[in-house]
FIRO-325138 format. One record per residue (C-alpha): residue in one letter; x, y, z. Coordinates in steps of 0.001 Angstrom, whole numbers, plus 524288, in hexadecimal, padded with zeros to 5 digits. Layout:
% FIRO-325138
A|X|Y|Z
...
//
This chain:
% FIRO-325138
M|7B714|815B9|79BA3
F|7BC3C|808C8|7A078
Q|7BC5E|7FEB6|7958A
H|7B56F|7F2C9|79AFC
T|7BA7E|7E56E|79731
S|7AD4A|7DF30|799A1
D|79F14|7E2F8|797FA
R|79D18|7DEB9|7A60A
A|7A1C5|7EA60|7ADCC
I|7A074|7ECFE|7BC39
V|7A0BD|7FB87|7BE79
N|7A2F4|7FE2A|7CCC8
G|7A6A7|80BD6|7D103
P|7B093|80EC6|7DB89
D|7A585|81061|7E55C
A|7A144|8022F|7E3CA
M|7AA7A|7FED1|7EEC7
L|7A945|7F47C|7F94F
T|7AB13|7FDD6|80492
P|7A5BC|7FF2D|81237
M|79930|806E5|81156
N|7970E|81440|8171E
G|79558|8130A|825C6
D|78772|8188B|825FD
C|7832F|80F2C|81B4D
I|788FB|803C6|822BE
V|781B6|80770|82F12
Q|7751B|808B8|82768
D|776F6|7FBE7|82022
V|77A51|7F428|82C40
L|76EE2|7F998|833F4
L|765D6|7F678|828A6
G|76AD2|7E899|8285E
K|77243|7E9F8|81B93
G|77FC9|7E7B7|82142
K|785FB|7DA4E|8212F
P|784CD|7D404|82E98
G|7911A|7D34E|8369F
S|7932C|7CD98|8440C
D|787CB|7CCDB|84D8B
A|78ED7|7D62B|856AC
F|790B5|7DFF2|84BB2
Q|78285|7DF38|84782
K|77E2A|7E0FB|8558C
K|786F0|7ECFA|85687
I|780D4|7F286|84A2E
K|772F7|7EFA9|84ED0
H|77494|7F6FE|85B83
S|77C68|80248|855CF
R|777C3|80FB9|8521D
L|77B91|816BD|8459A
D|7833F|820E7|84CEE
E|78B88|81740|8549B
P|7998D|81B81|8519E
N|79F31|80E01|84F3B
L|793E2|80848|84789
K|798DB|80B9F|839F4
E|7A662|806C1|83D81
L|7A0D2|7F9EF|84276
I|7991C|7F7DA|83605
L|7A4A3|7FB20|82D4A
Q|7AD36|7F1A6|834CA
Q|7A2EE|7E72A|832F9
K|7A37B|7EA2E|82468
Y|7B22E|7E7D7|824D9
H|7B0B7|7DAA6|82B6E
E|7A61F|7D6A9|821E7
A|7AE36|7DB1C|81624
F|7BA1E|7D409|81B77
R|7B267|7C783|81D68
R|7AC3F|7C81D|80FE8
S|7B945|7CADE|80948
L|7BE65|7BDDE|80E76
E|7B220|7B578|80EDB
E|7AAA1|7BAD7|8031F
P|7B5CC|7C00A|7FABD
E|7AF02|7BF7C|7ED8E
E|7A329|7C745|7F1F1
F|7AAF8|7D0FC|7F9FF
W|7B5BD|7D3F6|7F044
A|7ABF0|7D50B|7E530
E|7A689|7E0D9|7EC75
V|7B42D|7E6A9|7ED64
G|7B69C|7E3C2|7DF0A
R|7AAD1|7EBC5|7DB15
S|7B194|7F7FD|7E029
V|7B875|7F90D|7D30C
T|7B3CF|7F8DE|7C4F7
W|7B4F6|7EC53|7BD1C
T|7B3AF|7EADA|7AE66
K|7B0F1|7DC60|7AFB2
P|7AB39|7D5D2|7BBB9
W|7B30A|7CB6A|7C2AC
D|7AF94|7BD16|7C0F1
R|7B3FB|7B93C|7CE90
V|7B77A|7C1A4|7DA3F
L|7C168|7B802|7DFBB
D|7C9B1|7AD3F|7D9B2
N|7D267|7A725|7E3FB
S|7D4E2|79A75|7DCB5
D|7E37D|79D37|7DBD8
E|7E66C|7A2F9|7E934
P|7EDCB|7ABCD|7EBFE
F|7EC48|7B084|7DDE8
T|7DEAD|7B51D|7E18C
K|7D6A3|7BC4F|7D769
W|7CBCA|7C60D|7DA2E
F|7C118|7CAF6|7D0F6
V|7C4DB|7C0D0|7C6DC
G|7C0FE|7C466|7B8F8
G|7BD56|7D248|7BC6A
E|7C35A|7DD16|7B44B
L|7C63A|7EB4B|7B79D
N|7D075|7F5E9|7B651
A|7D75E|7FC4D|7C1C2
C|7D965|8095C|7BAF4
Y|7CB16|80A66|7B75F
N|7C76C|80826|7C592
A|7D184|811ED|7CA8E
V|7CEC9|81CC0|7C0AB
D|7C4C0|81B7C|7B5DE
R|7B8FD|81758|7BDC9
H|7BA5E|82357|7C677
V|7BACC|82C2D|7BA8C
E|7AEDF|82565|7B4C6
A|7A7D0|82728|7C1BD
G|7A98A|835E3|7C091
N|7B524|83733|7C9C7
G|7BF6B|83AA0|7BFAA
L|7C28B|847CF|7C5CE
K|7C4C1|841C4|7D327
T|7D2F8|841E3|7D77E
A|7D8E6|8346D|7D667
L|7E6DF|837A5|7DA5F
I|7ED20|842A8|7E20C
H|7FBC2|842BF|7DFC0
D|802A7|84A4C|7EA80
S|8113D|84BA9|7E82F
P|818D5|8543A|7F1A7
V|82576|84FCA|7EB0B
T|82116|856CD|7DE9A
N|81884|860D2|7E599
S|80C80|85D0B|7DDCB
V|7FE9C|85803|7DFA0
R|7F67F|851E1|7D4B0
H|7E845|84DDD|7D468
V|7E4E4|8434F|7CA6F
S|7D66C|84106|7C7C0
Y|7D094|83405|7C3C6
L|7CDEC|839EA|7B667
E|7DC12|83E08|7B481
L|7E06F|830D1|7B96D
Q|7D7C5|82A11|7AF7A
D|7DD0A|83242|7A444
K|7EB6A|8305C|7A76D
V|7EA29|8220E|7AB0B
S|7E2AF|81E9D|79EB6
R|7EC57|825E3|795FD
L|7F837|81FBC|79C66
A|7F19A|8129A|79AB9
G|7EFE5|815DF|78C6E
A|7FE66|818E9|78B29
M|80213|80BFA|79183
A|7F876|804A0|788EC
D|7FF26|80AA9|77D0C
L|80BD5|804D6|7823B
G|80599|7F770|782CD
V|801E9|7F69D|7912B
G|7F604|7EE18|79314
R|7EF16|7E52F|79C86
G|7F893|7DDC5|7A53E
D|804BE|7E57C|7A146
R|80D26|7EB41|7AC02
V|81030|7F9C0|7AD77
L|81A60|7FE1C|7B755
V|8184B|80B2C|7BE19
Y|8240D|81225|7C408
M|81F85|81F73|7C8AE
P|81F68|8285A|7D495
M|81373|82C28|7DC83
I|80C50|833A1|7D1E2
P|7FEB7|831DD|7CBE5
E|8050D|82CD3|7BF7A
A|808DC|8207A|7C6E6
I|7FA7D|81D79|7C95F
I|7F6FD|82184|7BB78
A|80113|817AF|7B690
M|7FB7D|80CF7|7BF3E
L|7ED81|80F7B|7BB0D
A|7F11B|810AF|7ACAB
T|7F7A1|8035F|7AD85
V|7EBFA|7FC7B|7B383
R|7E2D6|803B6|7AA37
L|7E8E5|7FB3E|79F94
G|7E7BC|7EEE2|7A7B2
A|7F674|7EF24|7A962
V|7FDC9|7ECF2|7B62C
H|805BB|7F77E|7BCF7
S|811C1|7F56E|7C535
V|814EF|801B0|7CCE7
V|822FC|80283|7D1AA
F|825D9|80B9C|7DCE7
G|82B31|81853|7D78A
G|8395C|819CA|7DB1F
F|83C97|80B50|7DB4B
A|84A82|80985|7D6A4
A|84D48|80480|7C8F0
R|85074|7F6CF|7CDA8
E|8434E|7F4E1|7D462
L|83C35|7FB1D|7C8FD
R|8434F|7F25A|7BF4B
M|83F69|7E620|7C6BB
R|83121|7EA04|7C62D
I|83206|7ED29|7B7B1
E|837E6|7DFD2|7B4FC
H|82D9D|7D8E4|7BD0A
A|82163|7E02A|7B88A
E|825E0|7E1D4|7AA59
P|81DF5|7EE3D|7A800
K|81A59|7F1BD|79A13
V|81AEE|8003D|79DA3
I|820FD|807CB|7A8F6
I|81AF1|81481|7ADA2
G|8248A|81D25|7B4FD
A|82751|82B0E|7B92D
S|8330A|833EC|7B7BA
C|83568|834C9|7C65E
G|83098|833E7|7D432
C|8322C|83DCA|7DF27
E|837BD|83BD1|7ECAD
P|838B1|846EC|7F6A6
N|846CC|84A07|7F322
K|84926|843A5|7E610
V|843B3|83FF4|7D8DD
V|843E6|83170|7D567
R|84607|82F8F|7C6D5
Y|83C74|824A1|7C3D5
K|83F49|824A0|7B54A
D|84DBD|82231|7B785
I|84A8C|816D3|7C099
L|840E0|81173|7B6AA
N|84AC9|8127C|7ABA6
E|854D0|80ADA|7B381
A|84AF2|80070|7B740
I|8469B|7FE58|7A92C
A|8549C|7FE5D|7A41F
T|85876|7F358|7AD6F
S|84BBC|7EBA7|7AC4F
R|84A7B|7DF09|7A4B7
F|83CC2|7E35F|7A0F0
K|83A3A|7EFD9|7995C
P|82CDE|7F68C|798E1
L|827DF|7FB46|78BCC
R|82743|8099D|78FB8
C|82755|812CF|79B5B
I|81D8D|81DB6|79DAF
I|823E6|8287E|7A5BA
Y|81D2D|83338|7AD76
Q|825BF|83F5F|7AE64
R|824E0|846CD|7BB33
Y|8278F|853E7|7B4E6
N|826F5|85B4A|7C1B7
V|831A6|8529F|7C77E
E|83A8F|84C48|7BD77
V|83997|84850|7AF3D
A|84014|83BA8|7AAFC
E|8467F|83931|79DE6
L|83E44|82FF1|795BA
D|8421B|82663|78B29
P|83955|829D1|77F8B
E|83A6A|81BF6|77A42
Y|8363E|8158E|786F3
D|82F89|81F63|78FE6
I|8224D|825CB|78E05
L|81F30|83290|794CD
W|8133D|83132|79D9E
D|80D3F|83DAC|79849
D|80E5E|838B3|78A59
A|80861|82BAA|78E02
I|7FC9A|83284|79401
A|7FB09|83C8E|78919
M|7FC75|83364|77D7C
S|7F3C7|82843|7821D
E|7E539|825DC|7818A
P|7DDF7|82217|78DF8
H|7DD96|81361|78F90
P|7D1BC|80C2E|7951E
C|7D287|80313|7A0C9
V|7D571|7F4C8|79E13
S|7CE74|7EAE2|7A682
V|7D624|7E015|7AD1E
E|7D228|7D421|7B4E8
A|7D140|7D666|7C387
N|7DCFC|7CDC9|7C675
D|7E5E4|7D3B1|7BC31
P|7F159|7DB13|7C243
L|7EF83|7E968|7C58C
Y|7FDAB|7EB93|7C930
I|80A8E|7E5A1|7CD71
L|810FE|7EBB3|7D953
Y|81E5A|7E770|7DE06
T|81F59|7E6E1|7ECBE
S|8292C|7EFF3|7F330
G|8363D|7E9D6|7F62E
T|8363B|7E19C|7E9EE
T|8443E|7DEAD|7E60B
D|848ED|7D324|7DE14
E|83BC7|7CC7F|7DC5A
P|8309B|7D5B4|7D8D6
K|823D5|7D2C4|7DFE7
G|818FF|7D8E4|7D7EA
I|80BBC|7D92A|7DE7F
Q|80140|7D732|7D41E
R|7F41B|7DD84|7D70C
P|7E712|7D9AF|7D0B0
V|7DE86|7E490|7CB47
G|7D08E|7E1DE|7CF5D
G|7D147|7DE11|7DD99
H|7DBA7|7E82F|7E06B
I|7D4F7|7F486|7DB94
A|7C7C9|7F06A|7E119
T|7CD55|7ED76|7EE83
L|7D587|7F9DD|7EEEA
A|7C9F7|80290|7EB9E
W|7C1F1|7FBB1|7F61D
T|7CC77|7FDE2|80072
M|7CC1A|80C9F|7FEB5
P|7BF61|80E31|80659
T|7C038|80168|80DE1
I|7CDC2|802AB|813F0
Y|7D0BB|81107|8121B
G|7C328|816F6|81389
M|7C45A|81F2C|80735
G|7B87A|825DA|80160
K|7B67D|8291F|7F314
N|7BAB7|8375E|7F4B4
D|7C64C|83507|7FDA1
V|7D4A3|837E1|7FB24
W|7DDEC|82C99|7FD9B
W|7ECA1|82D17|7FF30
T|7F60A|821BB|7FF06
A|803CD|82672|8020E
S|80B56|81BF2|7FAF4
D|81181|81974|7EDA9
M|80C55|81380|7E126
G|81770|809AC|7E194
W|81178|802F3|7ED7B
V|804F6|7FB21|7EEB0
V|7FF15|805F8|7F715
G|8003D|80F47|7EB9A
H|7F9E5|80598|7E24E
S|7EE9E|8027A|7EB74
Y|7EBED|80F57|7F240
I|7F166|81A74|7EA0F
C|7EC81|814F5|7DD3E
Y|7E280|80A05|7DC80
G|7DB34|80A96|7E976
P|7D760|81902|7E9A8
L|7D5E7|81A6B|7DAEA
V|7CD49|80E87|7D909
Y|7C53B|81358|7E492
G|7C4A3|820A3|7DDDC
I|7CA69|829FB|7E7CC
T|7D5F3|83363|7E834
S|7E378|82DAE|7EAB1
V|7EF17|835FA|7EF0E
M|7FC9D|8330C|7E997
Y|8076D|83913|7F1C1
E|81528|83AA5|7EC56
G|81D08|83E33|7F847
K|8218F|83A3C|805CB
P|81AF0|83B59|81308
D|82579|8445E|81855
R|82EB8|84A56|80E40
T|82591|84FF0|8040D
P|826ED|859D0|8099F
D|8247F|856A2|81803
P|81D47|84D44|8213B
G|81094|85499|81EEA
A|80F3D|84EF5|8112F
Y|804F2|844A5|8144F
F|7FCCF|84E8A|81BC5
R|7FD77|857EF|81047
V|7F8B1|84DB9|806A3
I|7ED48|84A06|80F6E
H|7E9DF|85868|81122
E|7EB19|85CDA|802FB
H|7E418|85156|7FCB0
G|7D9E0|84E67|8070E
V|7DEC4|84099|80930
N|7D4EA|83830|8108C
A|7DD0E|82BFE|812D9
M|7EB2E|8283C|810D8
F|7F349|81BD6|80FED
T|801D6|81C3F|8130A
A|80CE0|8145D|81926
P|81029|815BC|827A3
T|81DE5|81A0B|823E5
A|8187E|826A0|81E05
L|811FE|829BC|82B02
R|81E98|826D4|83268
V|825F6|83010|82972
I|81C47|83B27|82BEA
K|81C72|8385E|83A87
R|82B48|83858|83AC0
E|82CBC|8450C|8334B
D|8213E|84C7A|83909
P|81CBA|8460A|845BB
E|81574|85237|84A22
V|80F08|853BD|83CB9
K|813B5|861A8|83B07
F|8138A|86057|82C32
G|80707|8588B|82B33
S|7FEEF|860D1|83481
Q|7FDBE|86BF4|82AB5
Y|7F4A3|86393|82259
S|7E696|85F71|82494
T|7E362|850F2|8243A
K|7D4C9|85286|82682
S|7D1A1|84A83|81A3A
F|7D9A0|83F16|81F4F
R|7D26D|83356|82518
T|7DB60|82782|82577
L|7E9BB|823FA|823FE
F|7ECFF|81615|81FC0
V|7FA77|80FF7|82111
A|80040|80370|81B9F
G|80CB9|7FE22|815AC
E|813F7|7FBA8|82256
H|81165|7FA7E|830D1
C|80C42|8071E|836C5
D|81176|8093A|8447F
N|807BA|80E54|84E4B
E|80F92|81A8E|851B1
T|80F21|81F3C|84397
K|800CF|81B92|84227
A|7FCFF|822F5|84E91
W|804BF|82EEF|84A3B
A|7FE49|82ECD|83CD4
Q|7F0B9|82DA1|842D1
R|7F335|83961|84B7C
T|7F993|8411A|84098
F|7EFB2|83EDA|835AB
D|7E449|83D60|83F27
V|7DECA|831B5|837A9
P|7DED9|822F6|839B8
V|7EB74|81C84|83513
L|7E7F4|80EE7|8306E
N|7F1B3|80431|82DA8
H|7EEB1|7F9F0|8236E
W|7F699|7EF25|81D4E
W|7F828|7EA4C|80F84
Q|80296|7E634|805E2
T|806CA|7E801|7F7CF
E|801A9|7DA59|7F570
T|7F3EF|7DD2D|7FA74
G|7F211|7EAB3|7F46B
H|7E8DA|7EF0A|7FF46
S|7E6F0|7ED1A|80DD4
I|7E7D0|7E002|814B0
T|7E415|7E698|82172
A|7DE31|7F3FF|823B0
I|7D5B9|7FCCA|82BD9
C|7CA1A|7FEBE|822D0
I|7C44D|80C51|823C7
G|7B8ED|8083E|81B26
Y|7B567|7FD38|8245B
G|7B595|80569|8309C
H|7C1B6|7FF75|836A1
T|7C6D7|80696|8427A
T|7D0F1|810CD|83F0C
N|7D7C0|80DC7|84BDF
P|7DBD5|7FF94|849EE
P|7E4F6|7F86C|8533C
K|7F29F|7FE0C|853AD
Y|7FC03|7F83B|84996
S|7F176|7F0C8|84232
A|7F04A|7F132|8335E
G|7E18C|7EFE6|833EE
L|7D827|7E4BC|8317E
P|7D8FB|7DB29|82618
F|7D39E|7E1E7|81A18
I|7C850|7DC3C|81274
G|7CC79|7CFE5|80B2C
Y|7D8B3|7CCFE|81329
D|7D815|7C117|81C19
V|7E3D2|7C497|82481
H|7EAB6|7BA8A|82D26
V|7F73B|7B9FE|8351B
L|7FED9|7AD55|83429
R|80A3F|7A779|83B6A
P|81644|7A28C|833F3
D|8106E|794CE|833BC
G|80408|799E8|82D4B
S|7FB40|798A4|83926
E|7F228|7A3BF|83CFA
A|7F7EE|7AD35|846CF
E|7F05D|7B134|852D7
R|7EAC5|7BEDB|85400
N|7F598|7C8A4|85743
E|8000E|7BED9|85334
L|80A68|7C3C9|849AB
G|80B30|7BC0F|83D0F
R|80AB4|7BCAF|82E48
I|7FF07|7C413|828B5
V|7F863|7BCE1|81D89
C|7EBB1|7BE23|815F2
K|7E353|7B266|812AD
L|7E0DD|7B073|8042C
P|7DA92|7B4E6|7FB9D
L|7DF1B|7C2E9|7FC6A
P|7D4F2|7CD5B|7F909
P|7D42D|7D3EF|7EBA9
G|7DEF4|7DD55|7E7C9
T|7EA8E|7D6CA|7EE0E
M|7F600|7D212|7E5D2
S|7F295|7C773|7DC00
T|80081|7C252|7DA49
L|80E94|7C6AD|7D8AD
Y|81170|7CB12|7CAE1
K|81886|7C042|7C36D
A|81A31|7B8A0|7D02C
P|80E29|7B0A0|7D425
E|816A9|7A64C|7DAC2
R|81D53|7B0A2|7E2F3
F|80FEF|7B63F|7E647
L|80C19|7A910|7EC02
Q|818FD|7A703|7F2FC
V|81A60|7B47B|7F927
Y|80C91|7B6C6|7FDFE
F|805A3|7A9BA|7FF5F
S|80F57|79EA8|801E2
K|8123E|7A0E2|8105F
Y|80416|7A09E|814EE
P|7FBB9|79926|80AEA
G|7EE37|79EF3|8095F
F|7F2A8|7AC51|80E30
Y|7F900|7B87C|80899
D|80587|7BAD1|81040
T|806DA|7C952|8132F
M|8147A|7C6FD|818CA
D|810F9|7D099|82389
A|810E0|7CD50|831EE
G|8066C|7D168|83B79
F|7FAE0|7CD0D|84384
I|7EC23|7CE55|844EF
D|7E677|7D30D|851D0
D|7DA32|7CE9B|858E9
Q|7D1EA|7D8AE|851B5
G|7D6A8|7D46A|8444D
Y|7DFCF|7DFE2|841D7
V|7EC19|7DC8E|83A34
Y|7F98F|7E132|83E6F
V|80451|7E113|83431
M|8111B|7E18A|83B88
A|81BB1|7DF71|8313F
R|81FA6|7D803|8253C
D|82154|7CA46|82A2F
D|82FF6|7CADC|827B7
D|83086|7D6FE|8306B
V|82C09|7CF39|83C35
I|8379D|7CD1A|8454E
N|83971|7BFFF|84BE2
V|83FBA|7C332|85903
A|84309|7B6C8|8608E
G|83727|7B011|85AD0
H|82DF2|7BB9E|85CDD
R|82858|7C213|850B6
L|82885|7D0E2|851E9
S|8233C|7DAA2|8481D
T|82C44|7E58A|843D5
S|82063|7EE65|842B1
A|81CCE|7EC78|850FB
L|82A88|7F081|854FB
E|82A42|7FC16|84BB0
D|81D8F|800D5|851AF
V|82452|801E8|85EE0
V|83035|808B4|8591E
L|82842|81283|85146
S|820CA|8168D|85D69
H|82D4E|81CD5|86299
P|82BB0|82BA7|86173
D|83955|82DDF|85BBD
I|8386B|823E8|850B6
A|833D7|8279A|8430C
D|83557|81A7D|83C46
A|83A0E|80CE4|83FAD
T|83B09|7FEDB|83B58
V|83DFE|7F21E|84247
I|844A7|7E687|83BEB
G|84937|7D94F|840A3
V|857DC|7D706|8417F
P|85EA3|7CA15|8448B
E|8623D|7C674|8528F
P|86901|7B982|855E1
T|86041|7B5A7|86146
K|852E2|7BB41|85E00
G|85353|7B9D1|84F33
D|84EA8|7C7B7|84C8E
I|84E0E|7D404|85497
P|8481A|7E124|850FB
L|85054|7ECAC|84CD2
C|84A3B|7FA25|84BB1
L|84E7E|80535|842D8
F|84803|81239|84569
V|847E3|8201E|8402D
I|84840|82ADE|84A70
K|83ECD|8363F|84929
T|8442D|84386|845CD
G|845DD|84B61|85240
A|845FF|83FA6|85B6E
R|84D85|842C2|867E9
K|85143|83505|86BFB
T|85D71|82E3E|866EA
E|85D6E|821E5|85EC4
S|86263|81A2D|86A77
E|8579A|81F4A|8735D
I|84D1F|81C3B|8695F
A|8526C|80E80|86717
K|85236|80B7F|875AB
E|84444|8106D|876C2
L|84017|807FD|86B59
V|845AE|7FBD7|871B9
R|83E34|7FEFE|87E23
M|83190|801E3|876BE
V|831EF|7F50B|86F3F
R|834DD|7ED94|87BC2
D|8296F|7F428|882B9
L|81F87|7F2D1|877A8
I|82358|7E5F0|8713D
G|82C16|7DF66|87B40
P|839CF|7D9E1|87C71
I|835E0|7CF2C|872F8
A|8386D|7D8C2|867ED
A|84705|7D8FB|86B22
F|8470B|7E71B|86677
R|85447|7ECE8|869C3
T|859A3|7F370|85D7C
A|854F0|80052|857E8
A|85C63|80AB3|8504D
A|859D8|8173B|848E1
V|85B51|81828|83A25
R|859F0|8236C|8309F
G|84E9E|81D25|82964
L|84815|81052|825DA
P|846CC|80A09|81873
R|838D7|80CF8|81494
T|8327F|809AC|807AF
R|82AFC|81447|800C5
S|81E8C|80D3E|804D1
G|82270|80F1C|81310
K|82720|80193|816FC
T|8338B|7FF33|81EC4
A|83D0A|7F5F6|8180C
R|83F40|7EE07|82488
R|843FA|7E1E9|81D70
S|84F24|7E963|81724
I|853D3|7EE58|82472
A|852E5|7E0B8|82A4A
D|85A80|7DB1A|81EC8
L|864DB|7E598|82048
A|86653|7E22A|82EAE
R|8686B|7D3FB|82AA7
N|8736B|7D7DA|8214A
K|86B3A|7D521|81538
F|86C12|7DD02|808C6
V|86117|7E6F5|807D4
K|85C36|7EB59|7FA8E
I|855C2|7F88A|7FCBA
S|84839|7F8B2|7F6C4
G|8451B|80371|7ED20
T|83970|806EB|7F5A0
I|841C5|80BA6|8011A
E|84063|81A62|8028B
D|84DD2|81CEB|80896
P|857A0|811F8|805DE
T|86277|8194B|80D1E
V|85CB2|815A2|81A6C
Y|862B6|8080E|81913
Q|87068|80D7C|81AEF
D|86D0A|812CC|82862
I|8653A|806A2|82C03
K|870AD|7FDC7|828C0
K|879CF|805AA|83197
V|8700D|804FE|83CCC
L|86E31|7F655|83B28
Q|87CE6|7F463|83B44
K|87DD3|7FB37|8487E
F|875D5|7F008|84E14
G|87D81|7E554|84743
Y|8749E|7E37A|83B76
A|87704|7E5C5|82CF2
R|885AB|7E473|82F3F
T|88852|7DDB5|8223A
A|87C57|7E287|81AEA
P|87F04|7E880|80D96
D|879F7|7F64B|80BB9
P|86BBE|7F64D|80722
Q|86A84|7F9CF|7F8CD
//
């Protein structure tokens, strides 16, 4: 049982969730006068409607969204208290909101809880211990594992006991450096069970990047694995970890190492390393330790960090409550559904929607250790959906482009049934309409774009299934502002942009619960980076606009907007045109210098296998397409084929690095780039057009 730190305990099960009600109940409540009144027009529509009118439930749900959105901004303490009750607290909060030191906003002040208890123990105590918590599907090791909530509780509590024996306690840091295996989540949950703070580093990061994170986080213990698996190679994690520790100014007390016996066994130092199996076997289960709601849950370093680590610090209480609430609200997940997020534990998506979101909500979460196309073929995603009865999935648009490029006619995927599948969500980068339309036809489900950031931890904008939003939103939009986010678009001078006018997307303070609380060890930098340019707002540093219906369009990182002769053009808008060409599998557009216009666009594209047209023919057609669809104002004249583009493992294109290379700047290749060798070809192509002439080779 959970050891309470106070006699005052709020025990709220996972079903005590602030969610849109069942459609029939809503109809009944509204017709009986129980529903909150909305607009006069809406009430008139309800009054003269019949129960069997097809759009009635949708109308009522949408009204619920607008009412929830309004309350989240105008009555934040009452509204977010309802969300907070979706998780179990060992001590009630004293205040829901303390915004006296904005932007260091605190939610559920004085309340105490434990994230591991909410993700594991309470489900076991509710009689759901035999329910599958995690399905680990690993085509690279040809294995599938099912981990129940009961097994998760046993292993997590024993690993926590082993770490407690090593001196890990409340507030200590534990660094996790592991591949996509259940033990990574077990390590995370065991850490927070003790009230400690985990810092997960993407598995496969080079020793230099790992060392920098060790020095910054100063972990008391590191939990690692012997190796990771790529389609054609084994990555020796333990060797990388050894090098990072050897060169680090800070040394952890011990390392706990999980041996992947079916892949590769690493040599351990008996004086320094502890075998995972021994740690589990020799330790007693450890109870959950309560922490204050605003204590840190984890530190996560944003991708691309180089010389100056930027560690996002996440508060416990608001984050786990909000995540659990988003599972039905945004994603429409029921209590017996199977959820799959195709990402990595090293990214925020893995933290939020492989681990904490689905587990705190109490459903089954799929962990996939493989690629969309090479493990073993482009039918992999279809197989996982078929074999595990996946109901909804979250992935990056790049994964869909890869499948489309390798298997456009879905010859591999068509052998599997996707009848369980309801919705496909995408985020992480701009999703071009050609890829979205292909995915909708292929999977025969709505493909819904939504937008969020490492800093926010959950959606800023979304199409909310639980609130009856249309599953056919305007083309290119990232949805409507999500509950709690007061989204604006500002001009460079800080004035409000008009509807449909491109500008900087910002969110009025305070931000809702669960977003970052600060940067670890860098509160001044937190203020300077995110809040100095537009006082009173969180600066997303993304560019976009809001249309007349209130939908938000995220076009590019603001530094990816090209200024062509005084006209601001989005690289994403140009890429949408390029990717609609039938012979192009992938593409990116960057701005390159031009003496008269300042910047002009340059396009690099990857030709589909089997395309009949030449590079020159395709390039000419692209120029004509951009001129027809966007206009001569784009000054789009240069396009060339490359072997591949620099993509991070989370699916983002490293546009800035290509633009820097074109400008003869030194490019340090991020450890997150899947195929660093593509830079060699890109540099040669840029040089053909007069760019990157004196640029050093990227390293």
